[in-house]
Structures are given as C-alpha cells and as structure tokens.
C-alpha positions in Angstrom: 0.0 0.0 0.0 2.8 2.4 0.9 4.7 1.5 -2.3 1.6 2.2 -4.5 1.0 5.6 -2.8 4.7 6.5 -3.3 4.5 5.7 -7.0 1.2 7.7 -7.4 2.7 10.8 -5.7 5.9 10.5 -7.8 3.9 10.5 -11.0 1.9 13.5 -9.9 5.1 15.5 -9.1 6.8 14.4 -12.3 3.9 15.0 -14.7 4.1 18.8 -14.7 7.8 18.8 -15.7 7.0 16.6 -18.7 3.9 18.5 -19.7 5.6 21.9 -19.4 6.8 23.1 -22.9 9.1 26.0 -23.5 7.5 29.0 -25.0 8.5 29.6 -28.7 8.8 33.1 -30.1 9.4 33.8 -33.8 11.4 37.0 -34.6 12.2 38.4 -38.0 15.7 38.4 -39.2 17.4 40.4 -42.1 20.4 39.5 -44.2 22.7 42.5 -44.2 26.0 41.1 -45.4 27.2 38.1 -47.4 30.7 36.9 -47.9 31.0 34.9 -51.2 33.6 32.3 -51.4 34.7 30.5 -54.6 32.3 27.8 -53.4 29.7 28.6 -50.8 28.8 31.8 -49.0 28.8 33.1 -45.4 25.6 34.9 -44.5 25.3 37.5 -41.8 21.9 38.2 -40.3 20.5 40.4 -37.6 17.3 39.9 -35.6 15.7 41.6 -32.7 12.6 41.2 -30.6 11.2 40.6 -27.1 11.9 37.6 -24.9 10.0 36.4 -21.9 11.4 35.7 -18.5 12.7 32.2 -17.7 13.6 29.7 -20.4 12.2 30.1 -23.9 13.1 29.3 -27.6 13.6 32.0 -30.1 12.9 30.9 -33.7 14.6 32.4 -36.8 12.6 31.1 -39.7 12.7 31.3 -43.5 16.4 30.5 -43.8 18.1 28.6 -46.7 17.6 24.8 -46.7 21.3 24.5 -47.6 22.5 26.0 -44.4 25.5 24.2 -42.9 24.6 23.3 -39.3 28.2 23.0 -38.2 28.9 26.6 -39.2 26.2 28.4 -37.2 27.4 31.2 -34.9 25.1 33.3 -32.7 26.0 36.3 -30.6 23.3 37.9 -28.5 22.9 41.3 -26.8 20.6 41.7 -23.8 20.0 40.5 -20.3 19.9 36.8 -21.1 22.0 33.7 -21.6 22.1 31.6 -24.7 21.9 27.9 -23.7 21.9 26.2 -27.0 21.5 26.6 -30.7 19.8 24.1 -33.0 19.0 24.0 -36.7 16.2 22.0 -38.3 14.3 22.0 -41.5 10.9 23.7 -41.5 8.7 21.5 -43.6 5.7 23.8 -43.1 7.2 26.1 -45.7 6.7 23.3 -48.3 3.0 23.8 -48.1 3.5 27.6 -48.7 5.6 26.9 -51.8 3.2 24.3 -53.0 0.3 26.7 -52.7 2.2 29.3 -54.7 2.9 26.8 -57.4 -0.7 25.7 -57.4 -1.8 29.3 -57.9 0.6 29.6 -60.8 -0.6 26.4 -62.3 -4.2 27.6 -62.0 -3.2 30.7 -63.9 -1.6 28.5 -66.6 -4.8 26.4 -66.8 -7.0 29.5 -67.3 -4.7 30.9 -70.0 -4.6 27.5 -71.7 -8.4 27.4 -71.8 -8.4 30.9 -73.2 -5.8 29.8 -75.8 -8.1 26.9 -76.8 -11.1 29.2 -77.2 -9.0 31.6 -79.3 -7.8 28.8 -81.5 -11.3 27.6 -82.0 -12.4 31.2 -82.9 -9.6 31.4 -85.4 -10.8 28.2 -87.0 -14.3 29.6 -87.2 -13.1 32.8 -88.8 -11.1 30.7 -91.4 -14.2 28.7 -92.2 -16.3 31.8 -92.4 -13.9 33.4 -94.8 -13.8 30.2 -96.9 -17.6 30.1 -96.9 -17.8 33.7 -98.0 -15.3 33.1 -100.8 -17.2 29.9 -102.0 -20.4 32.0 -102.4 -18.9 35.0 -104.1 -20.5 34.2 -107.5 -23.4 36.5 -108.2 -26.5 35.7 -110.1 -27.2 32.5 -112.1 -25.5 31.1 -115.2 -27.8 33.0 -117.7 -28.0 36.5 -116.3 -25.4 38.6 -114.5 -25.9 41.0 -111.7 -26.9 44.6 -112.2 -24.5 47.4 -111.3 -26.5 48.1 -108.1 -26.4 44.4 -107.1 -22.7 44.2 -107.9 -21.9 47.4 -105.9 -23.9 46.1 -102.9 -22.2 42.7 -103.1 -18.8 44.2 -103.3 -19.5 46.4 -100.3 -20.8 43.4 -98.4 -17.7 41.3 -99.2 -15.4 44.1 -98.3 -17.1 44.8 -95.0 -17.3 41.1 -94.0 -13.7 40.2 -95.1 -12.4 43.3 -93.3 -14.2 42.3 -90.1 -12.9 38.7 -90.4 -9.3 39.9 -91.1 -9.3 42.4 -88.2 -10.7 39.8 -85.8 -8.1 37.2 -86.9 -5.3 39.7 -86.2 -6.8 40.4 -82.7 -7.1 36.7 -82.0 -3.6 35.9 -83.2 -2.2 38.8 -81.1 -4.1 37.5 -78.1 -2.7 34.0 -78.7 0.9 35.4 -78.9 0.4 37.3 -75.7 -0.9 34.2 -74.0 2.1 32.2 -75.1 4.5 34.8 -73.6 2.6 34.8 -70.4 2.6 31.0 -70.3 6.4 31.0 -70.8 6.9 33.4 -67.9 4.7 31.4 -65.6 6.4 28.1 -66.5 9.8 29.7 -66.0 8.7 30.9 -62.6 7.5 27.4 -61.6 10.8 25.9 -62.8 12.7 28.4 -60.7 10.7 27.5 -57.6 11.2 23.8 -58.4 15.0 24.0 -58.8 15.4 21.5 -56.0 13.1 18.8 -54.8 13.5 20.1 -51.3 10.7 22.7 -50.7 11.5 23.2 -47.1 13.4 26.1 -45.5 15.6 26.0 -42.4 15.0 27.5 -39.0 17.5 28.2 -36.2 16.2 27.6 -32.7 18.0 29.6 -30.0 17.2 28.5 -26.4 17.7 31.4 -24.0 17.2 32.0 -20.3 16.4 35.4 -18.9 15.9 36.6 -15.4 13.3 39.1 -16.7 11.4 39.9 -19.9 13.0 42.4 -22.2 14.5 43.3 -25.5 17.0 41.1 -27.2 19.1 41.3 -30.4 21.0 38.6 -32.2 23.8 38.5 -34.7 23.9 35.3 -36.7 26.2 34.0 -39.3 26.4 30.7 -41.1 27.7 29.0 -44.2 25.4 28.2 -47.0 25.9 26.0 -50.1 24.7 26.5 -53.7 26.3 29.9 -54.0 29.7 31.3 -55.0 31.6 33.4 -57.5 34.2 33.1 -60.3 36.7 35.8 -61.3 36.1 37.2 -64.7 37.9 39.9 -66.6 37.4 42.4 -69.5 40.8 43.3 -70.9 40.9 46.2 -73.4 43.8 47.6 -75.4 43.1 50.6 -77.6 46.5 50.3 -79.3 50.0 49.1 -78.4 51.1 52.6 -77.3 48.6 52.9 -74.5 48.2 51.2 -71.1 46.1 48.0 -70.7 42.6 48.5 -69.2 41.5 45.6 -67.0 38.0 45.4 -65.5 37.9 42.9 -62.6 34.5 41.3 -62.2 32.8 38.6 -60.2 30.3 36.1 -61.8 28.0 35.4 -59.0 25.6 32.5 -58.7 23.2 31.8 -55.9 20.5 29.2 -55.6 20.2 29.2 -51.8 16.4 29.5 -51.8 16.5 33.0 -50.2 16.8 36.3 -52.1 19.5 38.7 -51.0 18.0 42.2 -50.9 20.3 45.2 -50.5 23.1 43.3 -48.8 26.8 44.1 -48.6 28.6 41.6 -50.8 32.1 40.5 -49.9 34.2 38.4 -52.2 36.9 36.1 -50.8 39.4 33.9 -52.6 39.1 31.3 -49.8 37.3 28.0 -50.2 35.8 26.8 -46.8 34.9 23.5 -48.4 38.6 22.7 -49.2 40.6 20.8 -46.6 42.9 23.0 -44.5 45.0 20.0 -43.4 48.6 20.2 -44.5 49.7 17.2 -46.5 52.3 14.6 -45.4 55.1 13.4 -47.6 55.3 9.6 -47.7 58.4 7.6 -48.1 59.5 7.1 -51.8 60.5 3.5 -52.3 62.7 3.0 -55.3 63.0 -0.4 -56.9 64.1 -2.1 -60.1 62.0 -1.2 -63.1 60.6 -4.7 -63.5 59.0 -4.3 -60.0 57.6 -0.9 -60.9 54.4 -0.3 -62.8 54.3 2.8 -64.9 51.0 3.8 -66.7 51.9 5.5 -69.9 49.3 6.8 -72.2 48.9 9.7 -74.6 47.1 12.7 -73.3 44.8 14.4 -75.9 45.4 18.0 -76.5 43.3 20.3 -74.3 40.6 22.1 -76.3 40.5 25.9 -76.0 36.9 25.9 -75.0 34.2 23.4 -73.9 30.5 23.8 -74.0 27.5 21.6 -73.3 24.4 21.1 -71.2 23.8 19.8 -67.7 20.7 17.6 -67.3 19.0 15.7 -64.5 17.9 12.0 -64.6 14.7 12.9 -66.5 16.7 14.8 -69.2 15.5 18.2 -67.9 18.0 21.1 -67.8 19.5 22.1 -64.4 19.9 25.9 -64.2 22.5 27.2 -61.9 24.7 24.1 -61.8 28.3 24.9 -61.3 31.0 23.9 -63.8 34.6 24.1 -62.5 38.0 23.4 -64.0 39.4 21.0 -61.4 42.3 22.5 -59.5 41.6 26.1 -60.6 39.4 29.1 -59.9 38.1 29.0 -63.4 34.4 28.2 -63.5 30.9 29.2 -64.6 27.3 28.2 -64.0 24.6 26.9 -66.3 21.9 29.2 -67.7 18.1 28.7 -67.5 18.4 26.0 -70.2 21.2 24.2 -68.4 23.8 25.3 -71.0 27.4 26.4 -70.2 30.5 27.5 -72.0 34.0 27.8 -70.5 37.4 28.6 -71.7 40.1 26.2 -70.5 43.7 26.8 -69.4 46.4 24.7 -71.1 46.8 22.3 -68.2 43.1 21.5 -67.8 42.4 17.8 -67.4 38.8 17.5 -66.1 35.7 19.4 -65.2 33.7 19.0 -62.0 29.9 19.5 -62.3 27.8 20.0 -59.1 24.5 21.1 -57.9 22.8 20.8 -54.5 20.7 17.7 -54.3 22.7 15.9 -57.0 25.9 13.9 -56.9 29.0 15.8 -58.2 30.4 14.4 -61.4 34.0 14.7 -62.6 34.5 14.3 -66.3 37.9 14.0 -68.0 38.1 16.3 -71.1 40.0 13.9 -73.4 40.3 16.6 -76.0 36.6 17.1 -76.3 35.1 20.5 -77.2 31.6 19.4 -76.3 30.6 17.7 -73.0 27.1 17.0 -71.8 26.5 15.6 -68.3 23.5 14.1 -66.5 23.6 14.4 -62.7 22.0 11.8 -60.4 19.9 12.7 -57.4 21.6 12.5 -54.0 18.8 12.4 -51.6 21.1 12.1 -48.6 22.2 15.7 -49.0 18.6 16.8 -48.6 17.7 14.8 -45.5 16.7 16.5 -42.3 19.7 17.2 -39.9 19.5 18.4 -36.4 22.4 20.5 -35.1 24.0 19.7 -31.8 23.8 22.5 -29.2 26.6 24.9 -28.7 26.0 25.8 -25.0 26.4 29.5 -24.1 27.7 31.2 -27.2 30.0 34.2 -27.4 31.7 33.9 -30.8 34.3 36.1 -32.4 33.1 37.9 -35.4 34.8 36.5 -38.4 37.1 38.8 -40.5 35.2 39.8 -43.6 35.4 41.8 -46.8 32.9 43.9 -48.6 32.2 43.9 -52.3 29.7 45.7 -54.3 28.8 45.6 -57.9 26.9 47.4 -60.6 24.6 45.7 -63.1 25.2 48.5 -65.7 28.7 48.3 -67.0 28.5 52.0 -68.1 27.7 53.2 -64.6 30.2 55.1 -62.5 32.9 52.8 -61.0 32.1 51.5 -57.5 34.3 52.3 -54.6 36.1 49.1 -53.6 38.9 48.1 -51.3 41.1 45.0 -51.1 41.9 43.5 -47.7 44.8 41.1 -47.4 44.3 38.7 -44.5 46.8 36.2 -43.2 45.7 33.5 -45.7 43.1 35.1 -47.9 42.3 38.2 -49.9 38.9 39.8 -49.8 37.3 42.6 -51.8 34.9 45.1 -50.4 32.4 47.1 -52.4 30.7 50.1 -50.8 27.0 49.9 -51.9 24.3 47.3 -51.3 23.4 44.8 -53.9 20.4 42.5 -54.6 20.7 39.1 -56.1 17.7 36.8 -56.5 17.8 33.0 -56.0 16.8 32.3 -59.6 19.9 30.5 -61.0 20.8 33.4 -63.3 24.4 34.5 -63.5 25.0 38.0 -62.2 28.2 40.0 -63.1 29.4 42.3 -60.3 31.9 45.0 -61.1 34.8 44.9 -58.6 37.6 47.1 -59.8 38.9 48.8 -62.9 42.7 49.1 -63.4 44.8 51.0 -66.0 48.0 49.0 -66.0 51.3 49.9 -67.8 52.1 47.2 -70.3 54.8 46.2 -72.8 53.4 44.8 -76.0 54.9 42.3 -78.3 53.7 39.8 -80.9 54.4 36.1 -80.9 54.0 33.7 -83.8 54.7 30.1 -84.8 53.9 30.0 -88.5 54.6 26.3 -88.6 51.4 25.8 -86.5 49.4 28.9 -87.1 49.6 31.7 -89.7 48.3 34.4 -87.4 50.3 36.5 -85.0 49.2 36.8 -81.4 49.5 40.0 -79.3 51.0 39.5 -75.9 50.7 42.2 -73.2 53.4 41.8 -70.5 52.6 43.2 -67.0 55.2 43.8 -64.4 54.5 44.1 -60.6 51.1 42.5 -61.3 51.0 40.8 -57.8 49.8 44.1 -56.3 46.4 43.7 -58.0 45.4 40.5 -56.2 44.1 38.8 -59.3 42.9 35.2 -59.5 43.0 32.8 -62.4 40.0 33.3 -64.6 38.4 33.7 -68.0 38.9 37.0 -69.8 37.1 38.7 -72.6 39.5 40.4 -75.0 39.0 43.7 -76.8 41.6 45.2 -79.1 41.3 48.4 -81.1 37.6 48.8 -80.0 36.6 45.3 -81.2 36.0 42.0 -79.5 38.7 39.5 -80.5 37.8 36.5 -78.4 38.3 34.9 -75.0 41.3 33.7 -73.1 42.6 32.8 -69.7 44.3 35.3 -67.3 46.9 33.0 -65.8 47.2 34.7 -62.4 48.5 31.4 -61.0 51.8 31.9 -62.9 54.9 32.1 -60.8 56.7 34.4 -63.2 57.6 38.0 -62.3 56.0 39.2 -65.5 52.4 38.3 -66.3 51.7 37.5 -69.9 48.2 38.2 -71.1 47.3 36.9 -74.6 45.2 39.5 -76.4 44.3 37.2 -79.3 45.0 37.3 -83.0 46.1 40.3 -85.0 45.6 39.6 -88.7 47.2 42.9 -89.7 50.5 41.0 -89.5 50.7 38.6 -92.4 52.9 35.5 -92.4 53.7 32.7 -94.9 55.9 29.7 -94.4 56.8 27.8 -97.6 59.1 24.9 -98.4 61.9 25.8 -100.7 62.5 23.0 -103.2 66.0 24.3 -104.1 67.1 23.4 -100.6 65.0 20.3 -100.1 67.1 17.4 -101.5 67.8 13.8 -100.7 71.0 11.9 -101.8 72.9 8.8 -100.9 76.5 9.0 -99.9 78.1 5.6 -99.1 76.1 3.9 -96.3 74.2 7.0 -95.4 71.4 9.1 -96.7 71.6 12.9 -96.4 68.4 14.9 -96.6 68.2 18.7 -96.7 65.3 20.9 -95.9 64.8 24.6 -96.4 61.9 26.9 -95.6 61.3 30.5 -96.3 59.2 32.6 -93.8 57.8 35.9 -95.1 56.5 38.5 -92.7 54.7 41.8 -93.5 53.4 44.5 -91.1 50.2 46.1 -92.4 49.8 48.2 -89.3 50.4 51.9 -89.1 53.0 51.5 -86.3 56.1 49.4 -85.8 55.7 46.1 -84.1 58.1 43.8 -82.2 57.6 40.2 -83.1 59.0 37.1 -81.4 58.8 34.3 -84.0 59.6 30.6 -83.4 60.2 27.6 -85.6 62.2 24.4 -85.1 64.6 21.9 -86.5 64.5 18.2 -85.4 66.6 17.0 -82.4 68.2 13.6 -82.8 67.7 11.0 -80.0 69.7 8.3 -81.9 73.5 8.4 -82.2 73.3 7.1 -85.9 71.2 10.2 -86.8 72.9 13.6 -87.0 71.2 16.9 -87.5 73.1 20.0 -88.6 71.6 23.5 -88.7 72.1 25.5 -91.8 71.1 29.1 -92.6 68.9 30.5 -89.8 68.9 34.2 -90.7 70.3 35.2 -87.3 67.8 33.1 -85.3 68.8 31.8 -81.9 69.0 28.0 -81.8 68.4 26.1 -78.6 70.3 22.9 -79.2 68.4 21.1 -76.4 65.0 21.6 -77.9 65.7 22.5 -81.5 63.6 25.7 -81.2 64.8 28.6 -83.3 63.7 32.1 -82.0 63.8 35.4 -83.9 63.1 38.8 -82.3 62.3 41.2 -85.1 61.1 44.8 -85.2 59.0 45.5 -88.3 58.4 49.2 -89.3 54.9 50.1 -90.7 54.3 48.4 -94.0 57.7 46.6 -93.9 58.3 43.1 -95.2 61.0 40.7 -94.2 62.1 37.2 -95.2 63.7 34.5 -92.9 65.4 31.3 -93.9 65.3 28.0 -91.9 67.6 25.3 -93.3 69.0 22.0 -91.8 70.6 18.8 -92.9 69.9 15.3 -91.6 72.2 12.2 -92.1 71.1 8.7 -91.2 71.8 5.0 -92.4 70.3 4.2 -95.7 68.9 1.0 -94.2 66.6 3.1 -92.1 63.8 5.5 -92.8 62.9 8.8 -91.1 60.0 11.2 -91.4 60.8 14.9 -92.0 57.6 16.1 -93.6 
C-alpha cells in the first residue's frame, strides 16, 4: 500500500515537468552582409525582438535549406544567456511553396483554356472566310448581276472580309500574348522547383532570462549552392597605351532565399577545401621490373568546352556549377542548363555539381563538347538536427565587402582590397540585390589601368596568325585570380582567353588574341630540299622561307619561333644551316627570332638544316 502511494505521488510530481513546454517566439531576421567564397557563402543576419522571463526558444525562420549546421554562430545582446543553438528544416514552408505553385498552375490552366477558345475562334473565322469566298459568284448562269447588285455585293464582301481579317489579327495577337505569359509562368515554376527540397531552415535559440526584455542577435552561417568566379574584361586601344583591366565577379546563388540590398564580400578562400597540410610519404625506389608505370597519350586540351547539364529525366539544371578542377576558373549553367567555359592549357577535367545531386567529374580527353547528367543525391537533402553549442559568445569573423553594378556603363564602384593572413577579400561600398533564380550576375569589382609592354608572338609552322601578348610587371599588387577574360583590341571583341594569375613568373603575360594585320607565310623551298645517298648514309636537306609583313600603321616587335629536329639516336645527325640570325636552342631544336618591323615593312627569314642517317633506315621529316 505504501509502495503504491509513493508511485502515485511521484507520477503527480513528475507530470508537470514533462507537460511543461518551452515558449516559442518567432522573430524576424534580415540578411545585411554576405561573404561569397569560390564555393559557398557566409551569410550574416541580424534579428531583434522581445523575450519572456525564464527559459524560452527564439525561432529564426525562413532561412536557406542549404544552411550548414556546423557553421552556425550566434551572438546575443541583452539580459539573457544563450543555452543552446539548433537547426532544423521547416517543412511547413513546403505547403506555402506548394500553394504558390498551385496558384501559378491555376493561372496557366486559365490561360490554356483561353488559348483553346482563341484557336477555336480562329478556325471559325477561317471557315467563315472560306464560306464567303465559296459563295462570291453573283446571279445565275444565264443572267449577270446589275450594277447596283454588284456594288452592294462588293460592299458586303469588303465589310465582312475586313471584319474577319481584323478579328483574326486580334485573336492571333491574343494567342501570342498568352504564349508569352505561359512562358513566364512556367519559368517561374521551374525556378521554384530547382530543388526537390521545398522546405526552409530555421534556427532555434534556447535562451534563459531573469526578466522579460528586448534582445538582439547577430547570426552567421555557411550556405551551399552559391559562390563566385573571377572574370575579366581586358581592353587595349593600341599598343602605345596602357592596358585596361576590369575585374568582375560572376555570382551564382540558388540558396532559396533572395539577397536584398546586402553588402557583398568576395573572398578567394574556399571553406569546403581541406585545410589539413599534406604529409610526404616515403618514396620507395625499386628495379624497373617491379615498378608499374602507366603511360598513355594525353589528348590536346581544347581551347573551349560547352555543353548542357541535365537531370535524370533529361531536364536542364539551371545554376549548376562547372569548375575546371584545381583552378578558380568556372561558370554556372543558364536557365536552359547550358554552359561554355574557356580552358587553361593544363586543364584535365571538369567538375559538375548542384545541391541535391551527386557531383560528377569528367575527363576532357580533347573534347570541345561535353554533356552531363547528374544523379539525385537524396542524402544531402535529409533533415539534420544540429547539436547545441551551449552558451555562445563567438568572435566575429574577419570579412570583406564587395559591391557591384549591373550596368557596365555606370560610375565605378568604390572598392577596397583586404589582405588577411591566408586570404584576400574585396569590399564594395554599396548594397546589392541578387535573386535566387539561377541566373548569372556580373558584379563590377575594380577597374585598373596597367602599364604594359606589348609584343607579338607567332609560330607560322602551326598557325599563320600573330598573337598579341601584353606583359605586365608588378602584377601581384592587383590580387588577381586565375579566370576567364574577354579580350577587346582596337575597340573590337577579339575572343576569350585565360588570365593565368597562378603563374609564378615576375611578368604576367596576357594573350590578347590574333592580329591579322601581321601577315605571315611559311613555304618549303624545293631548291634546298634534297635527298641523296653517300656511301652507307642518306643525307636529306630541308629549307623553308618565312615571309613577314606588317600592315599596321605603327612598328611592331615580333617574337617568332620555328624548329629543327633533335636527334635522339647516335646514328642520326642533325646539322643546322642558314637561320637568318635566329637563336637556336640545341636542347629543344627551337629557333627564335626577335624582329622589329616598321609600318608596311616586309622581311624574309630562312630556316635550313641537314639530316644524315643510315640508308637501311627511314625517317619522317615532312
């Protein structure tokens, strides 16, 4: 009896503690700053509101579903203590998104009904015009119409056909307007359905206060599905003036939350990349027969690759990222899933990724077109609950501000570069808005006017065009990253290239593309191209004539290269002949000329060599 009474009293005392739930209060937050990394972004938000006395939970709702729970930092101001911080997905927002999509689908259904009625009316008008034309004969076979009857009939046909034609034009115009509206609504639905995850995130902050009062919070966290790529516009008016370089950021963001009037910061850091220093393992050297060497020919890297990124159903994925592995060169797909990217010379593979799909790495293998289908990765969209942090008082992370202008003709933005211990960040002064719609946004970062030395380079054996090279000294002061560049020379667009800011040389060489005002021709001279047998050996001679002409109005400096073969067999000897003053590198066989051509001048160069080898063998010289 006593034991039963004790259990009953215990349950009565314990029950209130289980039934008591913490009060939840939702407060509104606002994104005020975003630091964009090469992959990912750090979002800074502020929130304020009233908290009650005792323990309660503050909810920050409507956040990106791609929020990284491990990165959440919360700092509070007020008379309270932060006990824990949790993140969870808010699946109630799925209903809101679904209702918005249903509303758009209802609009589409109404427009489609109207389109059907318009098409039907158009068919009726066509039939009516046909009927009118079929009955245009007046009178019978024996007697014709009088002038009055003819005039009346003509007026009738004219009026009726005019009405039919005018109505047809109105109906067709209405159909076209309906098609445009349908396209807009379908694009909007596609943008809202970029990911199968329709939920948003919420941060739950558990606080304890001795009394009710005001509270403010500073929150920052990492979010995926956003980032930036460095891009450049490089302009040269003529080779007597400085090079103009416009540094830009190509921003993509599909976080599910619009950024409205926020301070954008751009960092060259990548928080997703491991920060662990590598270890050098022991190098065990053994006989060749115990060593496996995988030798294979590597196809030449194409200058540019384009394609489309699709999902498993063959639908395009807008906003998917395409990155040249091991570089900062990348882009994102447009609304049709298409991309185009210029490749550096050492490019081996591309990495395709999008939140909710498995990343794919594809080897280039000399391809200029590469289409990819990404597979769903449902694990990345699963609900995750973040472990509590306890009482939080975090350091504010060092950051950088960057702003941009959507109109390239607008006044330049005020920007500053901040060099931290391991990263460089760019800060722009004015707020910027970027919607979460998968579209690429170009943000102007900085405009430079850089002194440059210009020269031309050419290899007529491979290409008959001369390429303009701008050489920049002290280029490290500009904090540039490797990226694609649009080239403009003499007020015209001449192509795209790569600004190789990863180069270790003191002088940065920027290829400005082809200049067809310098004409070149390389011809084999039969007089010097002979083959004869002397004893046990064969001697072959080759001679080439290279003709250069400068059609520009100013003098140009041209570095021209050609080559003679280099023997790797002791029974084969190669002897250089006339080289017109060219500098021969005996190790590589490359002959280099540095020539200054006055305006309108023409010059000829000779390249001759002799090869001797056993007559029992065969070699290939042409």
